[in-house]
C-alpha positions in Angstrom: 10.5 23.7 15.7 7.1 23.7 14.0 4.3 21.6 15.4 3.6 18.5 13.5 0.0 17.2 13.2 -1.9 14.2 12.3 -5.6 15.0 12.2 -8.3 12.3 12.0 -11.8 13.1 10.7 -14.6 10.5 11.0 -18.2 10.6 10.0 -20.5 9.7 12.9 -23.4 7.2 12.5 -25.9 9.7 13.9 -25.2 12.5 11.3 -23.5 12.0 8.0 -22.4 15.6 8.0 -21.0 15.5 11.5 -17.3 15.0 11.9 -15.3 13.9 14.9 -11.9 15.5 14.9 -8.8 14.5 16.9 -5.4 16.1 16.6 -2.0 14.6 17.3 0.3 17.6 17.9 3.8 17.5 19.1 7.3 18.8 18.6 9.1 15.6 19.5 6.6 12.9 18.4 5.6 11.7 21.8 2.5 10.1 20.4 4.5 7.9 18.0 7.1 7.2 20.7 4.4 5.8 23.0 2.2 3.9 20.5 4.6 2.7 17.8 6.5 0.1 20.0 3.1 -1.4 20.9 2.1 -1.6 17.2 5.5 -3.3 16.3 4.9 -5.8 19.1 1.4 -6.5 17.8 2.7 -7.0 14.2 5.3 -9.5 15.6 2.5 -11.6 17.0 2.5 -10.3 20.6 -0.6 -10.7 22.7 -1.3 -6.9 23.1 -4.5 -5.9 24.7 -6.0 -2.8 22.9 -4.6 0.1 25.0 -6.8 2.9 26.3 -5.2 6.0 24.9 -6.0 9.7 24.9 -7.8 10.8 21.7 -4.7 11.8 19.8 -2.9 8.5 20.6 -6.1 6.6 19.7 -6.1 8.1 16.2 -2.6 6.9 15.6 -3.4 3.5 16.9 -6.6 3.2 14.8 -4.7 4.0 11.6 -2.0 1.3 12.0 -3.6 -1.4 14.2 -5.6 -3.0 11.3 -2.3 -3.6 9.5 -0.4 -4.8 12.6 -3.2 -7.3 13.4 -3.4 -8.7 9.9 -1.3 -11.8 10.7 -4.0 -14.5 11.0 -4.7 -17.4 8.7 -6.1 -15.3 5.8 -4.0 -12.9 3.8 -4.3 -9.2 4.7 -3.5 -7.0 1.7 -3.2 -3.2 1.9 -2.6 -1.0 -1.2 -0.9 2.4 -0.9 -0.8 5.2 -3.5 0.4 8.8 -3.5 -1.2 11.3 -5.9 -2.0 14.9 -6.6 -5.3 16.7 -6.2 -6.1 15.9 -9.8 -5.3 12.2 -9.3 -1.9 12.2 -11.1 0.9 10.0 -9.9 3.6 11.6 -12.1 4.2 14.1 -14.8 3.8 13.3 -18.4 7.5 12.5 -18.5 7.2 10.1 -15.6 8.7 12.3 -12.8 7.2 11.6 -9.4 9.8 12.6 -6.8 8.2 13.9 -4.8 4.5 14.4 -5.0 3.9 13.7 -1.4 5.5 15.4 1.6 7.8 14.0 4.2 5.0 12.9 6.6 3.4 10.8 3.9 6.8 9.2 3.1 7.2 8.5 6.8 3.7 6.9 6.8 4.8 4.6 3.9 7.8 3.5 5.9 5.6 2.7 8.9 3.5 0.5 6.6 6.6 -1.3 5.4 7.7 -2.0 9.0 4.3 -3.6 9.8 4.0 -6.0 6.9 5.6 -9.3 6.0 6.3 -8.2 2.4 6.0 -5.3 0.1 4.9 -5.8 -3.5 5.7 -3.6 -6.6 5.2 -4.1 -10.3 8.1 -4.3 -12.7 7.2 -0.8 -14.1 8.0 0.7 -10.7 11.3 -1.0 -10.4 12.4 0.1 -13.9 11.2 3.7 -13.4 12.1 4.4 -9.8 14.6 1.6 -8.7 13.2 1.6 -5.1 15.1 -0.1 -2.2 11.8 -1.0 -0.4 13.5 -0.9 3.0 12.4 0.7 6.3 14.0 4.1 6.9 13.2 6.9 9.4 11.2 4.7 11.7 11.9 1.7 13.9 11.0 -1.7 12.5 12.4 -4.5 10.4 12.7 -4.5 6.7 9.9 -6.5 4.9 10.5 -9.1 2.3 10.7 -7.6 -1.2 8.5 -8.8 -4.1 8.4 -7.7 -7.7 5.8 -8.9 -10.2 7.9 -9.5 -13.4 5.8 -11.5 -15.9 8.1 -10.9 -18.9 11.6 -11.0 -17.5 12.3 -7.2 -17.5 13.9 -7.0 -14.1 17.3 -5.3 -14.3 20.0 -7.4 -12.7 21.4 -4.4 -10.8 18.0 -3.3 -9.4 18.4 -2.1 -5.8 15.6 -4.2 -4.5 17.7 -7.3 -5.4 20.4 -6.3 -2.9 21.9 -9.4 -1.2 21.4 -8.0 2.3 19.9 -10.9 4.1 16.3 -9.8 3.5 14.2 -12.3 1.5 13.6 -11.3 -2.2 10.9 -12.9 -4.4 10.2 -12.5 -8.1 6.6 -13.4 -9.2 6.8 -14.7 -12.8 4.8 -16.6 -15.3 7.3 -19.2 -16.1 10.7 -20.5 -15.0 13.5 -18.0 -15.4 17.0 -17.9 -13.9 17.4 -15.6 -10.9 20.3 -14.8 -8.6 20.9 -17.5 -6.0 19.5 -15.4 -3.1 16.3 -14.6 -5.0 13.3 -16.9 -4.8 11.2 -17.2 -8.0 7.5 -17.7 -7.5 5.9 -19.1 -10.6 2.2 -18.2 -11.2 0.7 -19.5 -14.4 -0.7 -16.7 -16.5 -4.5 -16.4 -17.1 -5.5 -14.7 -20.3 -1.9 -13.5 -20.7 -1.8 -11.9 -17.2 -0.8 -12.9 -13.7 -4.0 -13.0 -11.6 -3.8 -11.0 -8.4 -5.7 -13.7 -6.5 -3.3 -16.4 -7.6 -0.4 -14.1 -6.6 -1.8 -13.7 -3.1 -2.4 -17.4 -2.8 1.1 -18.3 -3.8 2.7 -15.8 -1.4 0.4 -16.9 1.4 1.6 -20.5 0.9 5.1 -19.2 1.5 4.0 -17.6 4.9 3.7 -14.1 3.5 0.2 -13.2 4.7 0.5 -9.5 5.5 1.2 -7.7 2.2 1.6 -4.1 1.1 1.0 -3.4 -2.6 3.0 -0.2 -2.9 2.9 0.5 -6.6 2.8 1.4 -9.2 -0.7 2.7 -9.9 -1.5 0.0 -12.5 -0.5 -2.7 -10.0 -2.6 -1.2 -7.2 -5.5 -0.8 -9.6 -5.3 -4.4 -10.7 -5.4 -5.7 -7.1 -8.3 -3.4 -6.3 -10.2 -4.4 -9.4 -9.7 -8.1 -8.5 -11.2 -7.4 -5.1 -7.9 -8.4 -3.4 -7.4 -5.4 -1.1 -8.6 -5.3 2.5 -7.6 -1.7 2.8 -6.4 1.2 0.5 -4.4 4.2 1.7 -4.6 7.1 -0.7 -2.2 10.0 0.1 -3.3 13.2 -1.7 -0.9 16.1 -2.0 -2.1 19.7 -2.4 -0.7 19.9 -5.9 -2.2 20.1 -9.4 0.0 18.5 -12.0 -2.5 18.8 -14.9 -1.2 15.9 -17.1 0.5 12.6 -16.8 -0.6 9.1 -15.6 -3.5 8.8 -13.2 -3.7 6.8 -10.0 -6.6 4.4 -9.6 -8.0 3.2 -12.9 -10.6 0.4 -13.0 -12.8 -1.2 -15.6 -15.7 1.0 -16.7 -19.1 0.8 -15.0 -22.5 1.8 -16.3 -24.2 3.0 -13.1 -22.9 4.6 -9.9 -24.6 1.9 -8.0 -21.7 -0.3 -9.1 -19.0 2.2 -7.7 -16.9 1.1 -4.8 -18.0 3.0 -1.6 -15.5 2.0 1.1 -15.8 3.1 4.7 -13.3 5.9 4.9 -11.4 7.8 7.6 -9.4 10.9 6.8 -6.1 11.9 8.3 -3.8 14.8 7.9 -0.1 13.9 7.3 1.6 17.3 7.2 0.0 19.1 4.2 -1.2 15.8 2.6 -4.5 14.2 3.2 -4.6 10.4 3.8 -7.8 8.5 2.9 -7.9 5.2 4.8 -10.4 3.1 2.9 -11.7 -0.1 4.4 -12.6 -2.6 1.8 -14.0 -6.1 1.9 -12.4 -9.3 0.4 -13.4 -11.0 -1.7 -15.6 -8.8 -3.8 -16.7 -9.3 -7.4 -14.9 -7.1 -9.9 -17.1 -5.1 -12.2 -18.5 -7.1 -15.2 -15.7 -6.1 -17.6 -12.7 -8.0 -18.9 -9.6 -7.0 -16.9 -7.8 -6.8 -20.3 -9.4 -3.3 -20.5 -7.5 -2.3 -17.4 -4.4 -0.4 -18.3 -3.4 -2.8 -21.0 0.3 -3.3 -21.2 1.2 -1.0 -18.2 3.5 -2.6 -15.6 3.9 -5.7 -17.7 
């Protein structure tokens, strides 16, 4: 059986070019077997003292503990996006299965297991029909949320399954939904549903640890609005060459205005994960958000 690795690279304060490297290497995932139950307990509100692990175990803990501990009074919002080396999230015909490898997909399921709810835009539901459940790792299914401002949600979408897991639809006005689905009405602002208002409405329902999973336009809008605490970008060693891009923000005039998050780098199989630590709230660039992917995911 091949050895699986998660590699963490971190810039040191003393030398910007110096990198600390720790490798998680195993044939039977002993690192995950030891650390993952602790992270699940932490996410459930357990009083877990930060363990002292070996270097490889510590890298795994450091990647997921910020998500597991995000259950305080304020909302904790993490965005996740998979893309190619040239920043594409699909082909020109919309095919995206699968850009990222199995270790990145497993990583996504770990994130789902740690949050209260997972959020997707209506474009993702229409294109991919995701289940938004936890598979392949231990952990409970999160609540499922779709942002559907214009009533495009198909009645047979798999995320609407009546399986006992809470389902919410964020919408701009009252619309009938199945009995087991909770509508969340967020009044539009300038014809759009404001990310800050969405987070506030979900927090009022007790959903404070949130994963914005896609699509790219939805993640970009939450990032542009300054509503992400963290962003995970999984980059696959693939060049697609055309098709929709991942992160797209309003234009800036000077590089001084560019986002420069503190970033740690991890290897997930052949993919590279950029764990970007952001700060909320931050001011969006001085540009109308109407310029941001107008019409996509609406």
